[in-house]
N, C-alpha and C positions, 0 to 999 in steps of 0.2 A: 194757720190756727195757732201754732206754737208761739209765734211772735205776738199774735193778738193777746193771748193768755198772758204771756210775759209782761207786756205793756200794761195790761189791765191790773195785774197784781203789783207790778213795779210802781204804778202810779197811785197806789192807795195812799191815804193821808199820811202826812209827815208825823202826826201824832202817834202813829204806830212805830216810829223809828226806834225808839228805845227798847220797847218789848221784843221787837223783831231782831235787833242786834243781839239782845240777850239770848234769845233761842237760837240764833245762828252761831254765837260764839261762846256760850256758857262753859263748854268744856276746856276753854282756855284759862278759866278762873280756878285757882288752887282750891278755893273753898267749896266749889261745886264738885270737883273731883272727890274731895273728902266726903261730902254728903252722899254722893253716889256709892262710894266705897262702904260707908256705914250702912246704907240701905241694903246693898248686895250682901254684906256680911250678916246682917240681921236676917235677910231672907234665907241664907244658907243655914243659919242657926235655928230658924223658926220651925221647920218641919219638912216633910218629904216633898209636897207639892211646891212649896216656895223655894225649896232647895233646887228642885229640877229646873224651875223657871230661871233662877238666878244663874245656875251653872250652864244651862244651854245657852243663855244670852251671852255669857262670858266667852263661850266658844264660837257662837255664831257671828258676833259683830266683827271679830278680826277676819273671818272668812269673807264676810261682806265687803269689808274695807279692802282686802286683797283682790277681790274681783273688780272693784272699781279702779284700783291701781292698774290692773291689767288692761281694762278698757282705755284708761288714760295714756298708757304707754303704746299700745298698739293701734289705737284709733284716736289720736289726739285731735279734739275739736275745741274751738274757742269757747271761752266763757263770755257772757254778755258784757261784762266789764272790760273785756280786751277786744271786743268785736268792733272794728273800725266802721262797720256799716250801720251801727246803731247810733243815731244822733240824738234821740230824746230818751236817754236812759239816766236814771238816777242810780249812782253808785254810792252805797252808803257805808261800806266797810273797806273799801279800797280794792285794788286790783290784786290778781294772783298770778304767779309764774306758772303754776300747773295748769294742765288741760282741764276742761270742764266736762268731758264726755259723760261721765256718770258721777253723780253727787255722792260722795262718801258719807257725808253727814245724813243724807236721806236714807242711804242703804244701811248704815249702821243702826240708826234709830228705828227703822222699820224691822230689822233683824230682831232687835231687842223686843219690840213691841209684839211681834208674832210669837216669839217664845214665851213672853209674859201671857199673851192671850191663851196660848195652848196650855200653859202651866196653871194659870190662875183664873181662867175663863173671864168673868165680869171684872175681876180685879186687874186684868190687863188693859182695861178701856183707857185709864189714865196714861199708860204708856203709849197707846196708839194716838191718843190726842197730842201727847208731846211729840210724837214722830211726825204728825201732820203739821204742827206748829213749826218745828224745825225745818221741814221740808219747804213749807210756804215761805219762811223766812229767808231762805237761800235765793228764792226767786225775787222776793221783795227788796232784798239788799243788792240785787243786781249781780249776783255771782253765779247764778245757774239759770239756764233756760228750763221751762217746764219738762221738755223731753229728757233733759239730763237728770232731773229728779225722778222722772218715771223710770228711767234705766237704773238709777240708784234703788228705787223700790223693787225692781226686778232682781237685782243683785241681792238686796237684803232678804227678800221673800225666798229666793233660791237657798241662800245660806241657812236661814232658819229652818226651812223645810228639810234640807239636807241633815242638819244637825239633829233635828227631832227624830227623823227616820232612823238615823244610826243609833241615836240614844235608845229608841224603843226597840230596835232589834237587839241591841247589846243587853238591855234589861231583860227582854224575853229569854235570850240565851241564858243569862245568868239565873233567871228564875227556874228555867228547865233543869239546869245543872244542879242547882240547889235541891230541887224536888227530887231529882234522881239520886242525889247523895243522901237525902233524908230517907228515901225509900230503901236504900242499901243498908243504912244503919239500924233499921227497926227490925 
């Protein structure tokens, strides 16, 4: 089933090549990094809810990326673009030297999307759509199998939930401590 889904997405029309290349490689562009930095700084400055969403995203995505790196190191599996058993594959962005076990792009973007959904509710939907587009682009471009994207999503979800849980526990402890201190000073 994984190969069937891979072949279906990988064979989508070539008219999608440029947008899918963009979604797959956008963070390689300096101007895109600058735009994301400006958005995150604006979110941090805007208020409590947007600040939490931005900060938890900035914490969660490196954790998600680290988890995918662990999978790639300890369970190296081939990417479709490097798989000699695939004969009818379209490789659109070149081959990679790294293992494809878990898609870091998919993990990182879903970690950010989940943090944004939790922090911004409906305002996180564009981030979720972006995460889905990035993930599908990795399959379309021939650099990940669907199961590798799914494993990336699991890593990203775990990282986001972990960060959100720790953030909420720390916030709760801080509020309790603050309330206790205010009770003593009155």
